[in-house]
Every structure is written in C-alpha cells, then in structure tokens.
DSSP file (Angstrom, degrees, kcal/mol; ACC not computed):
  #  RESIDUE AA STRUCTURE BP1 BP2  ACC     N-H-->O    O-->H-N    N-H-->O    O-->H-N    TCO  KAPPA ALPHA  PHI   PSI    X-CA   Y-CA   Z-CA
    1    1 A X              0   0    0      0, 0.0    85,-0.1     0, 0.0     2,-0.1   0.000 360.0 360.0 360.0 133.6    2.0    9.8   18.3
    2    2 A X        -     0   0    0     83,-1.2     2,-0.5     1,-0.1    85,-0.3  -0.434 360.0-135.0 -72.5 146.0    4.9   10.5   15.8
    3    3 A X        -     0   0    0     -2,-0.1    -1,-0.1    83,-0.1    88,-0.1  -0.889  22.0-123.0-100.7 128.6    4.8   13.6   13.7
    4    4 A X        -     0   0    0     -2,-0.5     2,-0.3     4,-0.0     3,-0.0  -0.273  29.4-160.0 -62.5 157.8    5.7   13.0   10.0
    5    5 A X     >  -     0   0    0      1,-0.1     4,-2.6     0, 0.0     5,-0.2  -0.958  29.9-111.4-139.3 162.0    8.5   15.1    8.7
    6    6 A X  H  > S+     0   0    0     -2,-0.3     4,-3.0     1,-0.2     5,-0.2   0.873 116.0  54.8 -60.6 -38.6    9.7   16.1    5.3
    7    7 A X  H  > S+     0   0    0      2,-0.2     4,-2.3     1,-0.2    -1,-0.2   0.915 111.4  45.0 -59.0 -44.3   12.8   13.9    5.4
    8    8 A X  H  > S+     0   0    0      2,-0.2     4,-2.4     1,-0.2    -2,-0.2   0.910 113.4  50.5 -63.3 -43.1   10.7   10.9    6.2
    9    9 A X  H  X S+     0   0    0     -4,-2.6     4,-1.7     2,-0.2    -2,-0.2   0.892 112.0  46.8 -61.1 -42.8    8.2   11.9    3.5
   10   10 A X  H  X S+     0   0    0     -4,-3.0     4,-1.7    -5,-0.2    -1,-0.2   0.929 110.5  54.3 -64.1 -45.0   11.0   12.3    0.9
   11   11 A X  H  X S+     0   0    0     -4,-2.3     4,-0.6     1,-0.2     3,-0.3   0.938 111.5  41.8 -57.4 -51.8   12.6    9.0    1.9
   12   12 A X  H >< S+     0   0    0     -4,-2.4     3,-0.5     1,-0.2    51,-0.3   0.800 108.1  60.9 -74.5 -22.4    9.5    6.9    1.4
   13   13 A X  H 3< S+     0   0    0     -4,-1.7    51,-1.3     1,-0.2    50,-0.7   0.863 104.4  51.8 -64.4 -36.3    8.5    8.7   -1.8
   14   14 A X  H 3< S+     0   0    0     -4,-1.7    -1,-0.2    -3,-0.3    -2,-0.2   0.597  85.0 106.1 -81.7  -8.7   11.8    7.5   -3.3
   15   15 A X  S << S-     0   0    0     -4,-0.6    48,-2.4    -3,-0.5     2,-0.3  -0.372  71.9-123.2 -63.8 149.2   11.3    3.9   -2.4
   16   16 A X  B  >  -A   62   0A   0     46,-0.3     4,-1.9     1,-0.1    46,-0.3  -0.746   4.4-135.4 -97.2 145.4   10.4    1.7   -5.3
   17   17 A X  H  > S+     0   0    0     44,-2.2     4,-3.0    -2,-0.3    -1,-0.1   0.909 112.0  54.7 -61.5 -38.8    7.3   -0.4   -5.6
   18   18 A X  H  > S+     0   0    0     43,-0.5     4,-0.8    38,-0.3    -1,-0.2   0.878 107.3  49.5 -60.9 -38.9    9.6   -3.1   -6.9
   19   19 A X  H  4 S+     0   0    0      1,-0.2     4,-0.3     2,-0.1    -1,-0.2   0.873 118.4  37.4 -67.7 -38.9   11.8   -2.8   -3.8
   20   20 A X  H >X S+     0   0    0     -4,-1.9     4,-1.7     1,-0.2     3,-1.6   0.837  99.5  77.2 -85.3 -34.1    8.9   -3.0   -1.3
   21   21 A X  H 3X S+     0   0    0     -4,-3.0     4,-2.7     1,-0.3     3,-0.3   0.872  89.9  53.5 -49.9 -51.6    6.8   -5.6   -3.2
   22   22 A X  H 3X S+     0   0    0     -4,-0.8     4,-2.2     1,-0.2    -1,-0.3   0.802 108.0  52.6 -53.7 -29.3    9.0   -8.7   -2.2
   23   23 A X  H <> S+     0   0    0     -3,-1.6     4,-2.3    -4,-0.3    -1,-0.2   0.879 109.0  49.2 -73.8 -39.6    8.5   -7.6    1.5
   24   24 A X  H  X S+     0   0    0     -4,-1.7     4,-2.2    -3,-0.3     5,-0.2   0.960 113.2  47.4 -61.2 -50.6    4.7   -7.5    1.0
   25   25 A X  H  X S+     0   0    0     -4,-2.7     4,-2.8     1,-0.2     5,-0.3   0.938 113.3  47.5 -56.6 -49.8    4.8  -11.0   -0.6
   26   26 A X  H  X S+     0   0    0     -4,-2.2     4,-2.2    -5,-0.2    -1,-0.2   0.922 112.1  51.2 -57.1 -45.1    7.1  -12.4    2.2
   27   27 A X  H  X S+     0   0    0     -4,-2.3     4,-0.8     1,-0.2    -1,-0.2   0.876 115.3  39.4 -68.0 -39.7    4.9  -10.9    4.9
   28   28 A X  H  <>S+     0   0    0     -4,-2.2     5,-3.8     2,-0.2    -1,-0.2   0.889 115.0  51.8 -79.2 -35.8    1.6  -12.3    3.6
   29   29 A X  H ><5S+     0   0    0     -4,-2.8     3,-1.6    -5,-0.2    -2,-0.2   0.873 104.1  57.7 -64.8 -37.6    3.0  -15.7    2.5
   30   30 A X  H 3<5S+     0   0    0     -4,-2.2    -1,-0.2    -5,-0.3    -2,-0.2   0.848 111.0  44.5 -56.3 -35.6    4.5  -16.1    6.1
   31   31 A X  T 3<5S-     0   0    0     -4,-0.8    -1,-0.3    -5,-0.2    -2,-0.2   0.281 127.7 -98.2 -96.8  10.1    0.9  -15.7    7.3
   32   32 A X  T < 5S+     0   0    0     -3,-1.6    -3,-0.2     1,-0.3    -2,-0.1   0.629  79.2 134.0  83.4  15.4   -0.7  -18.1    4.7
   33   33 A X      < -     0   0    0     -5,-3.8     2,-0.3    -6,-0.1    -1,-0.3  -0.406  47.9-125.3 -88.3 174.2   -1.9  -15.5    2.3
   34   34 A X     >  -     0   0    0     -2,-0.1     4,-2.0     1,-0.1     5,-0.1  -0.811  15.8-121.6-119.2 156.4   -1.4  -15.6   -1.5
   35   35 A X  H  > S+     0   0    0     -2,-0.3     4,-2.9     1,-0.2     5,-0.2   0.907 115.3  59.8 -63.0 -38.5    0.2  -13.3   -4.2
   36   36 A X  H  > S+     0   0    0      1,-0.2     4,-2.4     2,-0.2    -1,-0.2   0.938 106.5  45.8 -55.1 -48.4   -3.2  -13.4   -5.9
   37   37 A X  H  > S+     0   0    0      1,-0.2     4,-2.4     2,-0.2    -1,-0.2   0.924 111.9  52.1 -62.8 -41.3   -4.8  -11.9   -2.8
   38   38 A X  H  X S+     0   0    0     -4,-2.0     4,-2.4     2,-0.2    -2,-0.2   0.931 110.8  47.8 -58.6 -46.5   -1.9   -9.3   -2.6
   39   39 A X  H  X S+     0   0    0     -4,-2.9     4,-2.8     1,-0.2    -1,-0.2   0.873 109.7  53.3 -62.9 -39.5   -2.6   -8.4   -6.3
   40   40 A X  H  X S+     0   0    0     -4,-2.4     4,-2.5    -5,-0.2    -1,-0.2   0.908 110.2  47.0 -63.1 -42.6   -6.3   -8.1   -5.6
   41   41 A X  H  X S+     0   0    0     -4,-2.4     4,-2.1     2,-0.2    -2,-0.2   0.913 113.4  47.5 -62.7 -45.9   -5.6   -5.7   -2.7
   42   42 A X  H  X S+     0   0    0     -4,-2.4     4,-3.0     2,-0.2     6,-0.5   0.923 113.1  49.3 -64.0 -44.4   -3.2   -3.6   -4.7
   43   43 A X  H  X S+     0   0    0     -4,-2.8     4,-2.8    -5,-0.2    -2,-0.2   0.942 109.7  52.6 -61.2 -44.2   -5.7   -3.5   -7.7
   44   44 A X  H  < S+     0   0    0     -4,-2.5    -1,-0.2     1,-0.2    -2,-0.2   0.941 116.2  38.8 -56.0 -47.5   -8.5   -2.4   -5.3
   45   45 A X  H  < S+     0   0    0     -4,-2.1    28,-2.0     1,-0.1    -1,-0.2   0.901 133.7  19.7 -68.6 -45.0   -6.5    0.4   -4.0
   46   46 A X  H  < S-     0   0    0     -4,-3.0    25,-3.2    26,-0.2    -3,-0.2   0.669  90.4-121.6-104.6 -24.0   -4.8    1.6   -7.2
   47   47 A X     <  +     0   0    0     -4,-2.8     2,-0.5    -5,-0.5    -4,-0.2   0.343  66.8 137.8  90.5  -5.7   -6.8    0.3  -10.2
   48   48 A X        -     0   0    0     -6,-0.5    -1,-0.3    -5,-0.1    -2,-0.2  -0.614  43.3-148.3 -80.8 120.9   -3.7   -1.5  -11.4
   49   49 A X     >  -     0   0    0     -2,-0.5     4,-2.6    -3,-0.1     5,-0.2  -0.240  36.9 -86.8 -74.7 176.4   -4.4   -5.0  -12.7
   50   50 A X  H  > S+     0   0    0      1,-0.2     4,-2.0     2,-0.2     5,-0.1   0.868 128.3  47.3 -50.6 -46.9   -1.9   -7.8  -12.4
   51   51 A X  H  > S+     0   0    0      1,-0.2     4,-2.6     2,-0.2    -1,-0.2   0.909 113.1  48.3 -65.6 -43.2   -0.1   -7.0  -15.7
   52   52 A X  H  > S+     0   0    0      2,-0.2     4,-2.5     1,-0.2     5,-0.2   0.898 109.6  52.8 -63.4 -38.9    0.1   -3.3  -14.8
   53   53 A X  H  X S+     0   0    0     -4,-2.6     4,-1.7     1,-0.2    -2,-0.2   0.926 110.7  48.4 -63.2 -42.1    1.5   -4.1  -11.3
   54   54 A X  H  X S+     0   0    0     -4,-2.0     4,-2.6     1,-0.2    -2,-0.2   0.892 109.9  52.5 -63.5 -42.8    4.2   -6.4  -13.1
   55   55 A X  H  X S+     0   0    0     -4,-2.6     4,-2.3     1,-0.2    -1,-0.2   0.909 108.9  48.1 -58.5 -44.9    5.0   -3.5  -15.5
   56   56 A X  H  X>S+     0   0    0     -4,-2.5     5,-1.6     2,-0.2     4,-0.6   0.828 110.8  51.7 -69.5 -29.7    5.6   -1.1  -12.7
   57   57 A X  H ><5S+     0   0    0     -4,-1.7     3,-1.0    -5,-0.2    -2,-0.2   0.946 112.0  46.8 -66.7 -48.0    7.8   -3.6  -10.9
   58   58 A X  H 3<5S+     0   0    0     -4,-2.6    -2,-0.2     1,-0.3    -1,-0.2   0.890 111.8  50.7 -60.5 -39.9    9.9   -4.1  -14.1
   59   59 A X  H 3<5S-     0   0    0     -4,-2.3    -1,-0.3    -5,-0.2    -2,-0.2   0.620 102.0-138.3 -73.0 -14.9   10.1   -0.3  -14.6
   60   60 A X  T <<5 -     0   0    0     -3,-1.0    -3,-0.2    -4,-0.6     2,-0.2   0.917  33.0-175.6  51.9  48.4   11.2    0.0  -10.9
   61   61 A X      < -     0   0    0     -5,-1.6   -44,-2.2     1,-0.1   -43,-0.5  -0.488  22.2-121.4 -73.5 141.8    9.0    3.1  -10.5
   62   62 A X  B  >  -A   16   0A   0    -46,-0.3     4,-2.8    -2,-0.2   -46,-0.3  -0.304  31.1-101.1 -76.5 171.5    9.2    5.0   -7.2
   63   63 A X  H  > S+     0   0    0    -48,-2.4     4,-2.3   -50,-0.7     5,-0.2   0.770 121.8  60.4 -69.7 -23.1    6.1    5.4   -5.1
   64   64 A X  H  > S+     0   0    0    -51,-1.3     4,-1.6   -49,-0.3    -1,-0.2   0.947 112.0  39.2 -64.7 -46.4    5.7    9.0   -6.3
   65   65 A X  H  > S+     0   0    0    -52,-0.2     4,-2.1    -3,-0.2     5,-0.2   0.939 114.4  56.9 -63.7 -49.4    5.3    7.7  -10.0
   66   66 A X  H  X S+     0   0    0     -4,-2.8     4,-0.5     1,-0.2    -2,-0.2   0.891 113.9  35.9 -50.8 -49.8    3.3    4.7   -8.8
   67   67 A X  H  < S+     0   0    0     -4,-2.3    -1,-0.2     1,-0.2     3,-0.2   0.780 109.6  63.4 -81.4 -25.6    0.6    6.8   -7.1
   68   68 A X  H  < S+     0   0    0     -4,-1.6    -1,-0.2    -5,-0.2    -2,-0.2   0.883 110.5  41.2 -62.8 -34.6    0.7    9.5   -9.7
   69   69 A X  H  < S+     0   0    0     -4,-2.1    -1,-0.2    -5,-0.1    -2,-0.2   0.608  99.8  97.1 -90.4 -11.0   -0.5    6.8  -12.2
   70   70 A X     <  -     0   0    0     -4,-0.5     2,-0.7    -5,-0.2   -23,-0.2  -0.362  65.7-143.5 -74.0 152.4   -3.0    5.2   -9.8
   71   71 A X        -     0   0    0    -25,-3.2     3,-0.1    -2,-0.1    -3,-0.1  -0.898  32.5-136.8-112.7  98.3   -6.7    5.9   -9.7
   72   72 A X        -     0   0    0     -2,-0.7   -26,-0.2    -5,-0.2   -27,-0.1  -0.269  22.0-102.7 -61.8 135.7   -7.2    5.6   -5.9
   73   73 A X    >   -     0   0    0    -28,-2.0     3,-1.9     1,-0.1     4,-0.3  -0.257  24.6-126.7 -57.3 140.7  -10.3    3.7   -4.8
   74   74 A X  T 3  S+     0   0    0      1,-0.3     3,-0.4     2,-0.1    -1,-0.1   0.761 111.5  53.2 -63.4 -22.5  -13.1    6.1   -3.7
   75   75 A X  T >  S+     0   0    0      1,-0.2     3,-1.7     2,-0.1    -1,-0.3   0.311  75.4 105.5 -98.7  11.1  -13.3    4.1   -0.4
   76   76 A X  G X  S+     0   0    0     -3,-1.9     3,-2.1     1,-0.3    -1,-0.2   0.857  71.1  64.6 -57.6 -35.0   -9.5    4.5    0.3
   77   77 A X  G 3  S+     0   0    0     -3,-0.4    -1,-0.3     1,-0.3    -2,-0.1   0.725  86.9  71.2 -64.0 -20.0  -10.3    7.1    3.0
   78   78 A X  G <  S+     0   0    0     -3,-1.7     2,-0.9    42,-0.1    -1,-0.3   0.601  73.9 100.6 -71.3  -8.3  -12.1    4.3    5.0
   79   79 A X    <   +     0   0    0     -3,-2.1     2,-0.3    -4,-0.2    25,-0.0  -0.693  55.6 156.1 -81.3 110.3   -8.6    2.9    5.6
   80   80 A X        +     0   0    0     -2,-0.9     2,-0.3     8,-0.1    -2,-0.1  -0.807  11.2  72.5-132.3 171.4   -7.9    4.0    9.1
   81   81 A X  S    S-     0   0    0     -2,-0.3     7,-2.8     2,-0.0     2,-0.4  -0.730  77.5 -48.5 118.4-167.0   -5.9    3.1   12.1
   82   82 A X  E     +B   87   0B   0     -2,-0.3     2,-0.4     5,-0.2     5,-0.2  -0.891  46.3 172.6-111.5 133.8   -2.3    3.1   13.1
   83   83 A X  E >  S-B   86   0B   0      3,-3.0     3,-1.9    -2,-0.4    21,-0.1  -0.980  73.3  -8.0-139.9 129.7    0.6    1.9   10.9
   84   84 A X  T 3  S-     0   0    0     -2,-0.4     3,-0.1     1,-0.3    -1,-0.1   0.818 130.7 -55.5  56.2  33.4    4.3    2.3   11.7
   85   85 A X  T 3  S+     0   0    0      1,-0.2   -83,-1.2   -84,-0.0     2,-0.4   0.442 116.8 111.9  85.8  -2.5    3.3    4.6   14.7
   86   86 A X  E <   -B   83   0B   0     -3,-1.9    -3,-3.0   -85,-0.1     2,-0.8  -0.892  69.3-129.9-111.5 136.5    1.3    7.0   12.4
   87   87 A X  E >   -B   82   0B   0     -2,-0.4     3,-2.2   -85,-0.3     4,-0.5  -0.761  23.0-145.9 -82.5 113.9   -2.5    7.4   12.5
   88   88 A X  G >  S+     0   0    0     -7,-2.8     3,-1.4    -2,-0.8    -1,-0.2   0.837  93.7  53.5 -53.5 -44.3   -3.3    7.0    8.8
   89   89 A X  G 3  S+     0   0    0     -8,-0.3    -1,-0.3     1,-0.3    -7,-0.1   0.664 108.6  52.6 -70.8 -13.4   -6.2    9.5    8.8
   90   90 A X  G <  S+     0   0    0     -3,-2.2     2,-0.4     7,-0.0    -1,-0.3   0.448  77.0 115.6 -99.1  -2.2   -4.0   12.2   10.3
   91   91 A X    <   -     0   0    0     -3,-1.4     6,-0.1    -4,-0.5   -88,-0.0  -0.531  45.6-168.6 -69.3 123.6   -1.1   11.9    7.8
   92   92 A X        +     0   0    0     -2,-0.4     2,-0.4     5,-0.0    -1,-0.2   0.857  62.4  86.3 -86.5 -35.6   -0.9   15.3    6.0
   93   93 A X  S  > S-     0   0    0      1,-0.2     4,-2.4     2,-0.1     5,-0.2  -0.563  71.4-148.7 -70.7 122.3    1.4   14.4    3.2
   94   94 A X  H  > S+     0   0    0     -2,-0.4     4,-2.3     1,-0.2    -1,-0.2   0.906  94.0  46.2 -55.6 -51.2   -0.8   12.9    0.4
   95   95 A X  H  > S+     0   0    0      2,-0.2     4,-2.3     1,-0.2    -1,-0.2   0.920 111.3  50.5 -61.6 -46.1    1.8   10.5   -0.9
   96   96 A X  H  > S+     0   0    0      1,-0.2     4,-2.3     2,-0.2    -2,-0.2   0.928 110.0  52.6 -57.8 -46.3    2.8    9.3    2.5
   97   97 A X  H  X S+     0   0    0     -4,-2.4     4,-1.8     1,-0.2    -1,-0.2   0.904 109.0  48.4 -52.3 -49.3   -0.8    8.6    3.3
   98   98 A X  H  X S+     0   0    0     -4,-2.3     4,-1.8     2,-0.2    -1,-0.2   0.893 110.7  50.8 -65.5 -40.0   -1.4    6.6    0.1
   99   99 A X  H  X S+     0   0    0     -4,-2.3     4,-2.4     1,-0.2    -1,-0.2   0.908 110.9  49.7 -62.3 -43.4    1.8    4.5    0.8
  100  100 A X  H  X S+     0   0    0     -4,-2.3     4,-2.6     2,-0.2    -2,-0.2   0.804 105.0  57.6 -68.3 -28.6    0.4    3.9    4.4
  101  101 A X  H  X S+     0   0    0     -4,-1.8     4,-2.3     2,-0.2    -1,-0.2   0.940 109.0  46.6 -60.9 -47.0   -3.0    2.8    3.0
  102  102 A X  H  X S+     0   0    0     -4,-1.8     4,-2.2     1,-0.2    -2,-0.2   0.909 111.6  49.4 -58.7 -46.4   -1.1    0.2    1.0
  103  103 A X  H  X S+     0   0    0     -4,-2.4     4,-2.7     1,-0.2    -1,-0.2   0.926 110.2  52.4 -59.5 -44.7    0.9   -0.9    4.0
  104  104 A X  H  X S+     0   0    0     -4,-2.6     4,-2.7     1,-0.2    -1,-0.2   0.911 108.3  49.7 -59.9 -44.6   -2.3   -1.1    6.1
  105  105 A X  H  X S+     0   0    0     -4,-2.3     4,-2.2     1,-0.2    -1,-0.2   0.887 110.0  50.7 -63.6 -40.5   -4.0   -3.3    3.6
  106  106 A X  H  X S+     0   0    0     -4,-2.2     4,-2.7     2,-0.2    -1,-0.2   0.921 110.3  51.7 -60.8 -45.4   -1.0   -5.6    3.4
  107  107 A X  H  X S+     0   0    0     -4,-2.7     4,-1.9     1,-0.2    -2,-0.2   0.924 109.3  48.5 -55.3 -46.0   -1.1   -5.8    7.2
  108  108 A X  H  <>S+     0   0    0     -4,-2.7     5,-2.4     1,-0.2    -1,-0.2   0.860 110.8  50.0 -62.6 -36.4   -4.6   -6.7    7.3
  109  109 A X  H ><5S+     0   0    0     -4,-2.2     3,-1.5     1,-0.2    -1,-0.2   0.911 110.1  51.1 -64.2 -43.2   -4.2   -9.4    4.7
  110  110 A X  H 3<5S+     0   0    0     -4,-2.7    -2,-0.2     1,-0.3    -1,-0.2   0.828 106.2  56.5 -60.2 -33.7   -1.2  -10.8    6.7
  111  111 A X  T 3<5S-     0   0    0     -4,-1.9    -1,-0.3    -5,-0.2    -2,-0.2   0.476 118.7-112.2 -81.1  -1.4   -3.4  -10.8    9.8
  112  112 A X  T < 5 +     0   0    0     -3,-1.5    -3,-0.2     1,-0.2    -2,-0.1   0.725  54.5 167.6  80.6  18.1   -6.0  -13.0    8.0
  113  113 A X      < -     0   0    0     -5,-2.4    -1,-0.2    -6,-0.2     2,-0.0  -0.370  46.5 -94.5 -65.7 147.5   -8.8  -10.4    7.8
  114  114 A X    >>  -     0   0    0      1,-0.1     4,-2.3     2,-0.0     3,-0.8  -0.357  31.4-123.6 -65.4 140.9  -11.6  -11.4    5.5
  115  115 A X  H 3> S+     0   0    0      1,-0.3     4,-2.9     2,-0.2     5,-0.1   0.891 110.5  56.0 -52.9 -45.0  -11.2   -9.9    2.0
  116  116 A X  H 34>S+     0   0    0      1,-0.2     5,-2.3     2,-0.2    -1,-0.3   0.831 109.7  48.1 -64.1 -29.2  -14.6   -8.1    2.0
  117  117 A X  H X45S+     0   0    0     -3,-0.8     3,-2.0     3,-0.2    -2,-0.2   0.958 112.6  48.1 -67.2 -54.8  -13.4   -6.3    5.3
  118  118 A X  H 3<5S+     0   0    0     -4,-2.3    -2,-0.2     1,-0.3    -3,-0.2   0.873 111.1  50.3 -57.6 -41.8  -10.0   -5.4    3.7
  119  119 A X  T 3<5S-     0   0    0     -4,-2.9    -1,-0.3    -5,-0.2    -2,-0.2   0.228 108.6-126.3 -89.8  14.6  -11.7   -4.1    0.5
  120  120 A X  T < 5       0   0    0     -3,-2.0    -3,-0.2    -5,-0.1    -2,-0.1   0.845 360.0 360.0  49.3  46.9  -14.1   -1.9    2.6
  121  121 A X      <       0   0    0     -5,-2.3    -4,-0.1    -6,-0.1    -1,-0.1   0.438 360.0 360.0-101.4 360.0  -17.1   -3.4    0.9
C-alpha cells in the first residue's frame, strides 16, 4: 500500500475542479453515464447544486477552496476501498481523502453501479 506524502497532498490540493471535471465527464460518458448523474454524485458529496458546480468551474477554484466551501455528506465516510493505490479510509490528509471520495464516486458511476449504491442510501 502506498503511503501518502506532503508533496503529493500539496500537488492534488492545487488541482482545480475545472481542470479535473472534463476528465470525470469523459470517463463516465465513455462508460455510458451522463453529466446529470455526475452532477448528482457531486451534489450528494458536496451539497453543490448544478449552478454552484458551474460557478466553481468558471471560477477555476482549486480543490482546497472547493472542499472548504462544501458541506460534506454525513455518509461520506461510508466511501471505502482503494483508489489510485490508496485505501481511502486510511488517508490521513483530510483534503486528499475528500478528493479521493470524489474520485471513487466517479469510478463507481463509470463502472455502472446503481445510483442508490453510489449514494450510500
């Protein structure tokens, strides 16, 4: 299992939601998912509706700012498993963990998991 490090954490904190979002869209559309589903997943995790998501993309906020403004879903800690070689529930850096929560949800959407499973309901 890889150990997170500060350099890695700093690097992903500086990524912008606007920069990563098109990759999320491409990934889920390749697998037959929709932007609407992606927006629903982002809203579930962060509390940001479609308009707010668009505003944050236009403002090119980094992930630090993005998650500082988010109201993380109370069930976010139920997002577990491995993403990019890291076990999500063992990530110590809070921001890195939140970003990996989002990555994991996008992965599950791309894999065709049922929305109620993805949204931990």
